[in-house]
Structure formats: structure tokens, C-alpha cells
N, C-alpha and C positions, 0 to 999 in steps of 0.2 A: 471470590469466584470470578469477578470481572478482569482481575488481573492476568489470569490465565487465558482469558479471551484476548486481551491486548498482547500477550506474548505470541499467541497463535496467529494473530492478525499480522505482527511484526514478521514473523517467520514466513507466512504465507506471501506477504508482500516482496519479500527477498526474492523468492521463487518468481513471482509475477513480473517484477522489474526485469529480472534476467530473461524471462520469456518475451517480453515486449522489446527489450533494448539490446540484448547481447549479441544478437545476430547482425546488428549494424556494424560491429567490429570486423566481421567477416564478410564484406561486401562481395567477395568472389564466390561465395556459396550460391548455388542455384536456389531460386525461390522456394521450390518444393522442400528443399533440405532445411531451409530456415523455418518454414512454417511447420514441418514435422517436429523438429526439435523443440520449437516453441510450444506446441501442443504437449508434447511429453513433459516439459518443465511446468506448464499450466496444470497439468493433471496433479502434480505434487501440490501446486498452491491450492487447488480445490480441496484435496485431502486434509488441508490445515484450516482453510477458510470456513468450510462447511461446519466442522466441529465448533469453531471459534463463534460463529454466529448462533449456533444452538446454545452453546453455553452462556453467552451474552443474554439471550432471550430468557434462558432459566434463571439468570441472575436479577431479572427484573429490568433489563435495558430495553427500550423500544426500538424499532427499526430505524427511526430517525437518528436516535443517539448512535446506533451501531454504525450506520452509514457515515455520519459525520466523523465519528472516531476513526473508521477505516480509511477515510480520505485524508485525514491528517497524517496518519501512519505511512500512508502510501507516498505522500510528499516528503515526509522525513526520509523514507528508504530511498526514494527516488533522488533525492538530493545528494545523499552520501554516494550513491552510484554515479551520478552525473559528474560530481566533483572528483571523486577518488578513482573511478575506473574509466570514464569517458572523457576526462580532463576538460570539462566545461568550466568556464569561469562563473562565479557567484556574484550576482549583482545585488545592490541593496533593495531594488524594487521587489526581488524574491522574498527577502526577508520581511518586507512590509505585507506581501501577500500571504505569507506564512502566519504572520501575527494576526491577520484578519481571520484566517482560518481557525486559529487558536481561539479567537473571539467566538466563532462559530460553535466551537465545542463547549465553551462556557455558557452560551445562551442555550443550547439544546439541552444542557443538563441542568441549568438553573430553575430553581422552584418559583417561577414567576407566574402569577395568576392574572 
């Protein structure tokens, strides 16, 4: 069941990344147009994120675990977008940062007492 949550979170983060950053490629748009388009895209993100979080909670995942998982997914989706579509260079320090986030996922799910 948690795998469905992860899949929905990945899809929702694709929409959210587009909502947050795609308008930057169209700097000639008026601000109101960028905001409106971003909100319409964000609506689709919420249509996926809300069920994902409910499914995750029903699967026994607590809020801390959901949030840390969502943040790692956000960074992974953002990295693909930044490199493939926004033509930003990837630096080794970003990899180190991501590895630390994966460490956070490990610790939030670890059964440490």
C-alpha cells in the first residue's frame, strides 16, 4: 500500500515542480498569468497529494515519515527538472545534500528505541 503512496507523491511532485518553476522559462508572461497557471497546475498536485497522504497514513506511516519521504521525492523530481529542462548544472555538493536526506529517511523509518 505504501508503494502507491510513493507513486502518487512522485506524480504530485511533478505537477508541483512545474507549478513552481515552469513559469520562469516564460519571463515575458505577466505575473497574474504565471500565478493563475501555477495555481491550476497546483490543483492537480493536490488531487494526487491528498490521497497519497491518506493512503500512507492508512498504511501505518506517521506524519514525520510521510513528510521526510515527500521531501526526498521533491528533491529527486526537482533535480531531474533542473538538469533536464532548466539546464542547470549538477554539483557534487548537491549529491552530498541528497545523501544526507536519504539518511533522514533511514532514521525516520528505523526502529530505534
